[in-house]
LUMVO-632282 format. One line per 5 residues: number of its first residue (from 1); their letters; for each residue z, y, x of N, C-alpha, C, O. Coordinates in steps of 0.02 Angstrom, whole numbers, plus 32768, in hexadecimal, padded with zeros to 4 digits. Last residue first. Layout:
<nodes>
NUM = a = Z,Y,X,Z,Y,X,Z,Y,X,Z,Y,X; ...
</nodes>
This chain:
<nodes>
244 = tlikr = 842E,81B1,8038,8467,81AE,8039,8497,819B,806F,84D4,819B,8064; 8396,8190,803F,83AD,81DF,8049,83F6,81E2,804A,840A,8218,805E; 8385,810C,8040,837C,812F,8074,8397,8174,8078,83AB,818E,80AC; 8391,80FF,7FAF,83BC,80FE,7FDC,83C6,80F7,8023,83F9,80E5,8040; 8312,813E,7F78,8358,816A,7F78,8397,814E,7F9F,83C7,8171,7FAF
239 = aaklr = 82C4,80C5,7F96,82C2,8115,7FCA,82F8,8131,7FBF,8319,8143,7FF0; 82F6,8076,7F3E,82F8,806D,7F7B,82F2,80A0,7FB3,830F,80A4,7FE9; 82D7,80B6,7EBE,8325,80B5,7ED0,833A,809F,7F1B,8371,80A9,7F36; 8251,80B3,7EC6,826C,80E7,7EC7,82B7,80F0,7ED7,82D0,8120,7EF5; 8236,8026,7ECD,822A,804C,7F0B,824E,8088,7F02,826E,8099,7F33
234 = neveh = 8259,8013,7E3E,828B,7FF5,7E72,8273,8020,7EB7,82A0,803B,7ED7; 81F7,8056,7E01,8238,8081,7DFF,8263,8053,7E3C,8289,806F,7E63; 8186,8003,7E1E,8182,804F,7E36,81D9,8073,7E37,81F0,809C,7E5F; 81B9,7F99,7DDD,81AF,7F82,7E12,81AB,7FDA,7E3E,81C8,7FE7,7E73; 81A8,7FCC,7D55,81F4,7FA6,7D5A,81EB,7FA6,7DC2,821C,7FB6,7DE3
229 = wniik = 812A,7FE9,7D40,8151,801C,7D45,819E,8003,7D63,81C4,8027,7D84; 809F,7FAD,7D71,80DF,7F8A,7D67,8112,7FBF,7D72,8128,7FC5,7DAB; 8014,7FCC,7D29,802D,7FEB,7D4F,807F,7FC3,7D34,8093,7FBE,7CFB; 7F9E,7FB5,7CB8,7FB7,7F84,7CD8,7FFA,7F9A,7D19,800C,7F69,7D38; 7F68,8030,7C99,7F7F,7FF9,7C5B,7F98,7FBF,7C73,7FA9,7F93,7C4A
224 = ffndv = 7F47,8081,7D06,7F7C,809A,7CD1,7F97,8063,7CA9,7FD2,8061,7C97; 7ECB,8056,7D08,7F07,803C,7D37,7F44,8060,7D1F,7F79,8048,7D34; 7E6F,8088,7CB9,7E8C,804A,7CAC,7EC7,8025,7CD4,7EE6,7FF1,7CC9; 7E64,8101,7D0F,7E7E,810A,7CBC,7EA1,80C7,7CB1,7EDD,80C3,7CA4; 7E1D,80C5,7D71,7E5D,80E4,7D79,7E8E,80EA,7D3A,7ECA,80DB,7D35
219 = yegrr = 7DB0,809B,7D35,7DD6,807B,7D5A,7E1B,8087,7D61,7E49,805E,7D59; 7D69,810D,7D17,7D81,80DC,7CE1,7DBB,80AE,7CFF,7DEE,80A1,7CDF; 7D5B,814D,7D90,7D7F,816B,7D65,7D98,8149,7D20,7DC5,815D,7CFB; 7CF6,80F8,7DC1,7D35,8102,7DCA,7D68,8123,7DB6,7DA1,8117,7DCA; 7C5F,80C0,7DAB,7C96,80E6,7D7C,7CE6,80E2,7D96,7D0D,80C4,7D71
214 = nqykl = 7C11,8080,7DE3,7C30,80BF,7E08,7C55,80E5,7DE2,7C69,811E,7DEF; 7C42,7FE8,7DC9,7C1A,7FFF,7DE2,7C30,8052,7DF9,7C5F,805A,7E20; 7CBC,7F95,7D8A,7CA1,7FD6,7D65,7C76,7FFB,7D8B,7C76,8036,7D7B; 7CB9,7F22,7DBE,7CBC,7F2B,7D75,7CA9,7F64,7D60,7C8A,7F6B,7D2B; 7C93,7F24,7E44,7C7D,7EEA,7E1A,7C70,7F0A,7DD6,7C3A,7F0F,7DB9
209 = yyahe = 7CE3,7FAA,7E72,7C9F,7FA0,7E6D,7C84,7F6D,7E42,7C5C,7F81,7E18; 7D61,7FA2,7E92,7D58,7FA4,7E3C,7D02,7F9A,7E38,7CE5,7F86,7E05; 7D8C,7F8F,7F07,7DCA,7F75,7EDD,7DA7,7F78,7E9D,7DBF,7F59,7E6E; 7D26,7FAA,7F5F,7D29,7F66,7F54,7D61,7F5A,7F2A,7D70,7F1F,7F22; 7D2D,8037,7F5F,7D03,8013,7F2C,7D09,7FD4,7F31,7CEF,7FB8,7F01
204 = wvdcv = 7DDB,807F,7F70,7D9C,8063,7F88,7D77,8033,7F56,7D95,800F,7F2E; 7E3A,80A4,7F1D,7DFD,80B4,7F02,7DDB,80A9,7F3C,7DB0,80D5,7F42; 7EDF,805F,7EF6,7E9C,8056,7F1B,7E69,8068,7EFE,7E59,804B,7EC9; 7F7A,80B6,7EDE,7F37,8096,7EB5,7EF6,808C,7EDB,7ED4,80C0,7EDD; 8021,80A2,7EEE,7FDF,80B0,7F05,7FA4,8080,7ED2,7FA3,804A,7EB4
199 = llpfv = 80CB,80D9,7EDE,8095,80B9,7EBD,8053,80CC,7ED7,8048,8108,7ED8; 8114,80F1,7F47,8139,80C0,7F14,8102,80C1,7EE8,8111,809A,7EBB; 8137,8110,7FF4,8110,8100,7FBB,8120,80E0,7F81,813E,80AA,7F89; 818A,8191,8044,818E,8140,801E,8167,8136,7FF4,8170,8157,7FC1; 8167,81F8,80D2,816D,81F1,808C,8174,819B,8078,8163,8170,809F
194 = gwitl = 814E,820A,8157,8193,820E,8132,81A4,8200,80E1,81D9,81FE,80C2; 80CC,8278,815D,80FA,8242,818A,8144,8249,8157,8161,8279,813E; 8040,825E,80E7,807B,8297,8112,80B7,825C,8121,80C9,822B,8102; 7F85,8252,80FE,7FD1,8248,80EA,8007,8266,8102,8000,828A,8133; 7F16,8272,8126,7F29,8292,80F2,7F65,827A,80CF,7F76,8286,8095
189 = dqhke = 7EE7,81B4,814E,7EE5,8207,8153,7F04,8228,811B,7F0E,820A,80E6; 7EEA,812B,814C,7F1F,815C,8165,7F24,81A7,816A,7F51,81CB,8180; 7E88,80F4,80FE,7ED6,80DC,80EE,7F06,8107,8111,7F41,810B,80FF; 7E17,8152,80B1,7E20,810C,80D8,7E65,80F3,80C6,7E77,80E2,808E; 7E83,81E4,807D,7E41,81D5,8092,7E4C,818B,80BE,7E7B,8184,80E5
184 = aqlit = 7F07,81E0,8007,7F04,81C0,803F,7EB7,81B4,804F,7EA0,8182,8035; 7F52,826F,7FA5,7F23,823C,7FAD,7F20,8220,7FFD,7F34,8243,802B; 7FFF,826D,7F50,7FD0,827D,7F93,7F7E,8244,7F93,7F79,8208,7F85; 8076,82A2,7F05,8048,828F,7EEF,8014,8292,7F31,8004,82CB,7F3F; 8134,829F,7F05,80EB,82B5,7F1D,80BD,8288,7F16,80CA,824C,7F1C
179 = lngry = 81DF,82B8,7ED9,819D,8293,7EE3,8163,82BE,7EE9,8162,82F8,7ED5; 8253,82DE,7F55,822E,82E7,7F19,81F7,82C2,7F25,81DF,82AE,7F5A; 82AF,82EB,7FD0,82BB,82B9,7F90,829B,82BE,7F55,82B6,82AB,7F21; 8298,8332,8036,82A7,8346,7FFD,82C3,832F,7FCA,82E6,834B,7FA0; 826E,82C8,808B,8287,8303,80AA,82AC,8331,8076,82DB,8353,8089
174 = lemal = 8221,8268,8055,825E,825E,8066,8282,82A4,807B,82BF,82A7,8072; 81CD,8265,7FC1,81CF,8286,7FFF,8214,8282,801B,8241,8298,7FF8; 8188,81D0,7F82,81C3,81FF,7F8A,81CA,821E,7FBF,81CE,81FD,7FF2; 80DE,81CA,7F3A,8117,81BF,7F5A,815C,81EA,7F53,8166,8219,7F2B; 8055,818A,7EFA,808C,81A5,7EE1,80C6,8199,7F11,80DE,8160,7F13
169 = igwgs = 7FAA,8195,7F2D,7FF2,817F,7F3E,8026,81A9,7F15,801F,81E6,7F11; 7F0B,8162,7F36,7F2C,818F,7F18,7F7A,816A,7F21,7F82,812D,7F1D; 7E9F,8130,7FC3,7ED2,8123,7F92,7EEC,8166,7F6B,7EDF,819D,7F84; 7DF2,8112,7FE8,7E3E,8127,7FFE,7E60,8114,7FC1,7E48,80F1,7F94; 7D50,814C,8000,7D7A,811D,8006,7DC2,8128,800A,7DD2,814F,8038
164 = aevak = 7D15,81EE,7FCA,7CFA,81B3,7FF0,7D31,8172,7FD7,7D39,816A,7F9B; 7DA8,8249,7FA4,7D79,8251,7FC9,7D54,8206,7FEB,7D6D,81EA,801B; 7DF9,823A,7F0A,7DF4,822E,7F5D,7DB1,8225,7F72,7D88,81FF,7F58; 7DF6,824A,7E85,7DCF,8281,7EAF,7DDC,8268,7EFA,7DC4,828B,7F25; 7E4B,8200,7E4F,7DE3,81F4,7E39,7DDE,8223,7E6F,7DA8,8218,7E8B
159 = taaaf = 7EC0,8222,7E79,7E9E,81DA,7E8D,7E56,81DB,7E79,7E2C,81B6,7E92; 7ECF,8297,7E35,7EC8,8293,7E8A,7EAD,8258,7E99,7E82,8256,7EC4; 7ECC,8276,7DB4,7E97,82B3,7DCA,7E9D,82A3,7E16,7E68,82A4,7E35; 7F33,8224,7DAF,7EEF,8205,7D9D,7EB9,822F,7DB0,7E81,8218,7DBD; 7FA6,8279,7DC6,7F95,8234,7DF2,7F4D,8221,7DEE,7F2C,8211,7E20
154 = hqkfk = 7F95,82DE,7D54,7F8F,82E2,7DA9,7F7A,82AC,7DD4,7F4C,82AD,7DFC; 7FA4,8288,7CF0,7F6C,82B5,7CFA,7F57,82D5,7D41,7F21,82E1,7D5B; 802A,8253,7D13,7FF2,8236,7D08,7FAA,8253,7D15,7F80,823C,7D3C; 8074,82C3,7D16,8067,8298,7D54,803E,826B,7D4D,8027,8252,7D80; 8067,82EB,7C8D,805D,831C,7CB5,8047,82FA,7D06,8019,830F,7D2A
149 = efggm = 80AC,827D,7C48,805D,829F,7C3F,8046,82C1,7C79,8011,82B1,7C94; 8125,827F,7C84,8112,8244,7C91,80BE,8258,7C93,8098,824D,7CC2; 816B,831E,7CCB,8162,82F7,7C95,8129,82C1,7CAB,8104,82CD,7CDA; 8168,8377,7D2C,8162,8399,7CEC,8157,8366,7CB3,8143,8375,7C7B; 817E,8342,7DAC,8140,8342,7DA3,8130,8367,7D62,80F6,8378,7D58
144 = nknma = 8202,8343,7DCA,81D7,835C,7DFB,8198,835E,7DE5,8171,837D,7E0A; 8253,8320,7D55,8273,8352,7D80,8236,8369,7DB2,8238,83A5,7DC4; 81FB,82B2,7D1B,8216,8301,7CEF,8227,8330,7D17,8214,8369,7D0C; 820A,8257,7D85,81C0,8275,7D67,81C9,82B7,7D45,81A8,82EA,7D51; 8291,8238,7D82,8263,825D,7DB9,822C,827F,7DAA,821D,82B8,7DBC
139 = alldg = 8295,81FF,7D0A,82BD,8240,7D17,8297,8267,7D4E,8282,82A1,7D4B; 8244,8196,7D20,8222,81C2,7CEC,8246,81FC,7CFE,8225,822F,7D05; 8299,8144,7D7A,824F,816A,7D86,8236,819B,7D62,8215,81C9,7D7B; 830D,8131,7D44,8312,816E,7D6D,82C8,8177,7D8C,82BB,81A7,7DB1; 82B6,8109,7C9E,8300,8113,7CCB,82F4,8143,7CF4,82D9,8177,7CE2
134 = apqgg = 821F,80E5,7C9A,8251,80F0,7C6F,828E,80FC,7CB2,8283,80F5,7CEE; 8169,80E5,7C83,81A9,80DB,7CA5,81D6,80F3,7C78,81C9,810D,7C42; 80FA,80A5,7BF9,8118,80E8,7C24,8155,80D1,7C4C,8176,80A5,7C31; 806D,8044,7C00,8093,8068,7BD6,80B5,8090,7C06,8098,80A1,7C39; 805C,7FC1,7C82,803D,7FF8,7C50,807E,801E,7C34,80B7,8019,7C4B
129 = gnpsm = 805E,7F0D,7C8D,8083,7F4E,7C9F,805E,7F7E,7C6E,8044,7F69,7C3B; 805F,7E8F,7C90,8088,7E9E,7C6B,809D,7EE8,7C65,80CE,7F00,7C49; 8018,7E6F,7CF8,7FF9,7E5C,7CBD,8022,7E74,7C7D,800D,7E70,7C43; 8025,7EEC,7D72,8045,7EB6,7D4F,8019,7E9E,7D0E,7FF6,7ECA,7CF5; 8035,7F47,7E11,8014,7F2D,7DCF,803C,7EF7,7DBE,8066,7ED9,7DE0
124 = ndwyl = 8079,7F62,7E88,806F,7F94,7E58,804F,7F88,7E0C,804E,7FAF,7DDC; 8052,7EEC,7ECE,8094,7EF9,7EA9,8094,7F2D,7E7E,80B1,7F24,7E49; 7FC8,7F11,7F0A,7FE4,7EE1,7ED2,8024,7EDB,7EB7,8027,7EBF,7E80; 7FF9,7F92,7F41,7FDD,7F93,7F12,7FD6,7F57,7EDF,7FDA,7F5C,7EA2; 8057,7F5B,7FBE,806E,7F8B,7F86,803F,7F8C,7F46,805E,7F86,7F11
119 = thlvh = 7FE7,7F22,7FFD,802A,7F01,7FE1,804E,7F27,7FAE,8061,7F0F,7F79; 7F95,7F8A,801F,7F7F,7F4F,7FF1,7FB0,7F32,7FC7,7FAE,7F28,7F8B; 7FE0,7FDF,8074,7FD5,7FEE,8039,7FB9,7FC0,8003,7FC1,7FCA,7FC7; 7FF5,7F81,80DD,802C,7F95,80C5,800D,7FB1,807E,8026,7F97,804D; 7F61,7F62,8106,7F99,7F3C,80F5,7FD1,7F40,80D7,7FE6,7F11,80B7
114 = gsghf = 7F41,7FE3,811E,7F1C,7FBD,80EA,7F41,7F88,80CD,7F46,7F7C,8091; 7F94,8007,818C,7F99,8036,8147,7F76,8016,810F,7F85,8026,80D5; 7F59,7FB1,81D9,7F97,7FAA,81D5,7FAA,7FCC,818B,7FC8,7FAF,815E; 7ECF,7FD4,81F1,7ED8,7FA1,81DB,7F29,7F95,81BE,7F30,7F70,818E; 7EE6,805F,8226,7EC1,804D,81F6,7EDB,8012,81DA,7F00,8019,81A9
109 = aiers = 7F4F,8057,828E,7F56,8087,824D,7F31,806E,821C,7F4C,8064,81E5; 7F17,7FF8,82DE,7F5E,7FED,82D1,7F5C,8024,828A,7F6A,800C,8253; 7E97,803B,8312,7E9E,8003,82E4,7EE1,7FED,82C2,7EDE,7FD1,828B; 7EDA,80A4,834B,7EB0,80BB,8312,7EAE,807E,82DC,7EB9,807F,829F; 7F11,8054,83C4,7F36,808C,838F,7F1D,8093,834A,7F3F,808A,8318
104 = whkvl = 7E94,8026,83EE,7EBD,7FFF,83D1,7EF0,801A,83A6,7EFD,8002,836F; 7E59,809F,8425,7E34,8071,83FD,7E6F,803B,83CF,7E6B,8032,8392; 7EAE,80D7,8475,7EA3,80F6,8443,7E81,80D4,8410,7E88,80E4,83D5; 7EB8,8069,84DD,7EFF,807B,84B2,7EEA,8097,8480,7F05,8083,844D; 7E5F,803B,853F,7E52,8033,84F3,7E8B,8044,84BC,7E8C,8032,8481
99 = efdgs = 7EA9,8046,85B2,7E6B,8068,85AA,7E50,8065,855B,7E2D,8091,8544; 7F2B,8005,85DB,7F15,802B,859E,7EE4,805A,8594,7EED,808F,8575; 7F63,7F9E,862F,7F16,7FB3,8625,7F14,7FD2,85E5,7EF9,7FB3,85B8; 7FD6,7F52,8643,7FD3,7F92,8662,7F93,7FB4,865D,7F89,7FE4,8681; 7FF7,7EC4,861B,7FC7,7EDC,865D,7FBC,7F1C,8676,7FA2,7F28,86AD
94 = arane = 8042,7EE7,85B9,804F,7EB0,85E5,802B,7EB8,862B,8043,7EB2,8663; 8004,7F48,8567,8047,7F55,857D,805C,7F1F,85B4,8088,7F30,85DC; 7F9C,7EFE,8542,7F86,7F37,8564,7FC8,7F49,8598,7FC7,7F53,85D4; 7FD1,7E90,84FD,7FA6,7E83,8527,7FA8,7EBC,8556,7FB5,7EB0,8591; 7FF5,7EEB,8484,8026,7EC3,84AB,800F,7EAC,84DF,803C,7EAD,8508
89 = lkdla = 7F7F,7F1A,8456,7F9E,7F47,846E,7FEA,7F1C,849A,8009,7F36,84C9; 7F54,7E98,8432,7F2B,7EC5,8465,7F5A,7EE6,847F,7F68,7EDC,84BA; 7FA6,7E7B,83B9,7F9C,7E52,8406,7F86,7E7D,8438,7FA9,7E86,846A; 7F90,7EEB,8363,7FD0,7EE1,838A,7FDA,7EBE,83C5,7FFE,7ECD,83F4; 7F09,7ED2,834E,7F12,7F17,836C,7F5B,7F0F,8394,7F66,7F22,83CE
84 = syfgk = 7F1E,7E63,82F2,7EED,7E69,833B,7F00,7E9C,8360,7F08,7E90,839C; 7F82,7E81,8295,7F92,7E63,82C0,7F52,7E57,82FD,7F62,7E40,8333; 7EFD,7EE0,8254,7F4C,7EEE,8268,7F5D,7ECE,82A1,7F52,7EE7,82D9; 7E9F,7E81,823B,7E93,7EB8,825D,7ED7,7EE1,827D,7EDC,7EFA,82B5; 7EDE,7E1D,81EF,7EBA,7E0B,8219,7EB2,7E4D,8257,7EBE,7E46,8293
79 = vyglh = 7F04,7E7B,8173,7F2F,7E57,8191,7F1E,7E41,81EA,7F43,7E50,8219; 7E7F,7EAE,8157,7EAD,7EDC,816D,7EEE,7EB7,818E,7F0A,7ED1,81BE; 7E4C,7E32,811D,7E31,7E57,815D,7E57,7E85,8175,7E53,7E89,81B2; 7E98,7E1D,80BD,7EA5,7DE4,80EF,7E7C,7E12,812F,7E8F,7E0F,8169; 7E62,7E7C,806F,7EA4,7E87,806E,7EB0,7E4B,80B3,7EDB,7E5D,80DB
74 = hkdhh = 7DE5,7E42,8056,7DF1,7E95,805D,7E31,7E8C,8084,7E2C,7E96,80C0; 7DFE,7DBA,802D,7DC9,7DD3,805B,7DDC,7E15,8078,7DE2,7E19,80B5; 7E5D,7DA2,7FC1,7E47,7D72,8000,7E0F,7D86,802E,7DF6,7D5C,8054; 7E62,7E18,7F82,7E9C,7DFF,7F97,7E80,7DD8,7FD4,7E8A,7DEA,800E; 7DCD,7E41,7F5C,7DFE,7E69,7F82,7E44,7E4D,7FAE,7E57,7E62,7FE4
69 = lilte = 7DA7,7DB4,7F21,7D7F,7DDD,7F63,7DA3,7E0D,7F82,7DA2,7E0D,7FC0; 7DFE,7DA2,7EC6,7DF7,7D6D,7EE5,7DD3,7D8F,7F2D,7DE7,7D82,7F66; 7DEA,7E1F,7E70,7E3A,7E11,7E9C,7E2C,7DD5,7ED2,7E4B,7DD7,7F06; 7D6C,7E23,7E4A,7D7D,7E53,7E70,7DB4,7E46,7E97,7DBA,7E59,7ED2; 7D70,7DA1,7DF9,7D53,7DA7,7E2C,7D57,7DD2,7E6C,7D4F,7DC1,7EA6
64 = kdiyp = 7DC0,7DCF,7D90,7DE2,7D9F,7DB3,7DBA,7D9E,7E02,7DD8,7D9A,7E38; 7DD3,7E85,7D76,7DC3,7E3C,7D72,7DD2,7E0A,7D9D,7DF1,7E18,7DD1; 7E38,7EE5,7D1B,7E22,7ECE,7D73,7E0E,7E91,7D62,7E31,7E6A,7D41; 7E44,7EED,7C9B,7E48,7F34,7CB6,7E2C,7F15,7D03,7E06,7F3B,7D21; 7E51,7E7E,7C34,7E13,7E8A,7C5B,7E05,7EC8,7C7F,7DCC,7EDD,7C85
59 = elady = 7EA7,7E37,7CD7,7E73,7E2B,7C9F,7E86,7E5B,7C5D,7EC1,7E60,7C4D; 7F02,7E0A,7D1A,7EFF,7E5A,7D0D,7EC1,7E5A,7CE3,7EB0,7E92,7CD0; 7F00,7D83,7D39,7F3A,7DA1,7D13,7F1C,7DE3,7CFA,7F23,7DEE,7CBE; 7EA4,7D40,7D90,7E9C,7D5A,7D42,7EC2,7D78,7D18,7EB3,7D87,7CDF; 7EFB,7D1C,7DF5,7EC3,7D4F,7E03,7EAD,7D60,7DC7,7E9D,7D9B,7DC4
54 = pyplp = 7FAD,7D2A,7DCA,7F69,7CE8,7DCF,7F40,7D27,7DDD,7F58,7D5F,7DD4; 801E,7D7F,7E33,8001,7D5D,7DF2,7FC5,7D3B,7DF0,7FAB,7D32,7E27; 8039,7DAE,7EA5,8077,7DA9,7E87,8068,7D95,7E3F,8093,7D98,7E13; 7FD9,7D65,7F29,7FD9,7D89,7EFC,801E,7D75,7ECA,8035,7D3C,7EC8; 8029,7D49,7FD2,8003,7D39,7FA0,800E,7D6F,7F68,803A,7D9A,7F6B
49 = plrde = 8015,7DAA,8071,8046,7DA1,8028,8011,7D8D,7FF2,7FDE,7DAD,7FE4; 7FD6,7D62,8104,7FBE,7D8F,80C8,7FFB,7D75,8092,800C,7D3A,808B; 800D,7D16,815C,8030,7D5C,815E,8019,7D7D,8124,8038,7DAB,810B; 7FBC,7CA2,8161,7FE5,7C94,8148,8029,7CDC,8135,805B,7CD8,8113; 7F54,7CE7,81A4,7F41,7CDC,816A,7F8D,7CC9,8146,7F98,7CE2,810F
44 = ikeis = 7F89,7CD5,822F,7F87,7D1F,8203,7F7B,7D12,81BE,7F9C,7D35,8198; 7F88,7C56,823D,7FD5,7C74,823C,7FB8,7CB4,8217,7FD2,7CC5,81E2; 7F05,7C32,823B,7F1F,7C0C,8211,7F67,7C3E,8207,7F7A,7C4A,81CE; 7ED5,7C84,82BF,7ED0,7C9C,8271,7EF2,7C72,8244,7F04,7C95,8215; 7F6B,7C98,8327,7F31,7C6D,830D,7F24,7C84,82DE,7F52,7C9E,82BE
39 = pgkem = 7FB9,7D0B,8389,7FB3,7CE4,8358,7F74,7CB9,8345,7F44,7CC9,8368; 7FBE,7D3F,841C,7F94,7D18,83FF,7F95,7CEC,83C2,7F7C,7CB4,83C1; 8076,7D3A,8424,8036,7D4C,843E,7FFD,7D1E,842C,8005,7CE1,842B; 80DC,7D49,838D,80CB,7D1F,83C2,808A,7D2D,83D2,8060,7D30,83A6; 812E,7DEF,8384,8103,7DB1,836E,80F1,7D95,83A3,80EF,7DAE,83DB
34 = tagha = 81B2,7E6A,8363,81A2,7E32,838B,816B,7E0D,8367,8173,7E08,832A; 81D3,7EA8,8300,81E3,7ECD,8333,81B1,7EAF,8363,818C,7ED2,8386; 81A2,7EB5,8252,81C7,7E95,827E,81B3,7EB5,82C4,8183,7EDC,82C4; 8152,7EE2,81F4,813B,7EA0,820D,8161,7E90,824A,814C,7E66,8272; 8191,7F65,81D0,817A,7F34,81A4,816C,7EF2,81AE,8175,7EC8,8182
29 = ealmg = 819C,7F98,824C,81DE,7F82,823A,81C4,7F4C,8208,81D7,7F11,820C; 811C,7FBD,826B,8140,7F83,8299,8177,7F7A,8276,818D,7F43,8284; 8102,8018,81F8,80DE,7FD9,81FA,8103,7FAE,8234,8107,7F73,8225; 8162,8087,821B,8164,8052,81E3,8135,8014,81EB,814E,7FDC,81E2; 812E,80B2,828E,8163,8086,828C,8178,805F,8261,8196,8029,8268
24 = gfgaa = 80A1,80EE,8254,80AD,80C7,8286,80EA,8092,8297,80E0,8059,82AA; 80F0,8141,81FC,80C6,810A,81E3,80B9,80E0,8220,80CC,80A5,821A; 8198,8169,8227,8164,8185,821A,812B,813D,8204,8146,8105,81FE; 8218,814B,8242,81E3,8143,827C,81A3,815A,8267,8176,8160,8291; 8275,8171,81DF,829D,816D,8226,8256,816B,8261,8259,8182,829A
19 = maaag = 8234,816C,8164,8256,819C,817E,8261,819C,81CA,8253,81CE,81EB; 8206,80DC,8162,81DD,811A,8159,8201,8158,816A,81DB,817F,8187; 825A,8071,817F,8240,808C,81BC,8224,80C2,81A0,8224,80ED,81CC; 827E,803E,80FF,82B1,8047,812E,829D,8085,8167,82BF,80B6,8177; 8204,801A,80B3,8235,8060,80A2,8257,8069,80D5,8257,80A4,80E7
14 = vgkmm = 81D3,7FB7,80FD,81A6,7FF5,8108,81D6,8027,80EF,81D9,805E,810C; 8238,7F52,80F9,822C,7F75,813A,8203,7FBC,8134,820C,7FED,8158; 823A,7F40,8062,826A,7F5E,8080,8264,7F78,80BE,8282,7FAD,80CA; 81AE,7EF4,8074,81AF,7F3F,8047,81F5,7F5C,8070,81ED,7F89,8099; 81C5,7E92,80B8,8199,7EBD,80DE,81A5,7EFC,80AF,81A5,7F34,80C8
9 = errtf = 821C,7E43,8062,8243,7E6B,80A0,820B,7E92,80C3,8220,7EB8,80EF; 81CA,7E35,7FED,820D,7E61,7FF1,8222,7E81,8037,8232,7EBB,8046; 8177,7DD3,802C,8152,7E28,800C,8190,7E50,8010,8192,7E84,8030; 81B9,7D94,80C6,81AC,7D8E,807B,818D,7DE2,8063,818E,7E17,8082; 817E,7D4E,8159,819C,7D75,8132,8189,7D7E,80EF,814F,7D73,80DD
4 = pnqm = 8139,7CE1,817E,816D,7CF6,81AF,8195,7D28,8195,81CB,7D35,81B0; 8115,7C63,8106,8116,7C99,8120,8145,7CAC,814F,817B,7C8F,814F; 8106,7BAC,8120,8124,7BDE,8117,8126,7C2A,812B,8139,7C33,8165; 8075,7B40,8120,80A6,7B72,8153,80BB,7BA6,8127,8093,7BCA,810A
</nodes>
């Protein structure tokens, strides 16, 4: 069965709605305003974006077994949770029974954030990645971060220091047009409404524990060796289009 939306379409929707509606609206835009009621598990699985490279492509920095588990199990779990919550809230609107609205709103925030960030995470990496950014992205780092090395030190330190499970995120802060580095606990906490994520690093333990055990810092350091800077710069350009 053909995917109902492509990765590029999803990311376009993520960016376009970020400033207008915040994270909740961003997710709704990314996945479309409507969906068929009660989608089957097969249809939900079809909504999991495929990896843009083979499972073993990021060796030796991220191992094949971790990618299989991370993408096929964990990311799929967020996809299922997100669409399940959307379905439950659709039923609530139809019936007028909003007794569990708080619960399902939290489920959308948690699973939807996980779905979006994981899709970004896969695209942020490449077997041909690493090195340093160039062009507009490097210029923005020079302007807002004091250069690439200072950005790298800041991003690595913030990501390593995420409390428990979460993410390190480089984003465009759309209100001022500046780059900013954020920590996101779990998926949805400690974020800023109206930012456009450019680069994300997953530091939930399932992202690195099979290979690195408790050595999160080593995993984060090696993440820089596979960053797809071209993709990050493309997202920076897309963010700037929103500001024009």
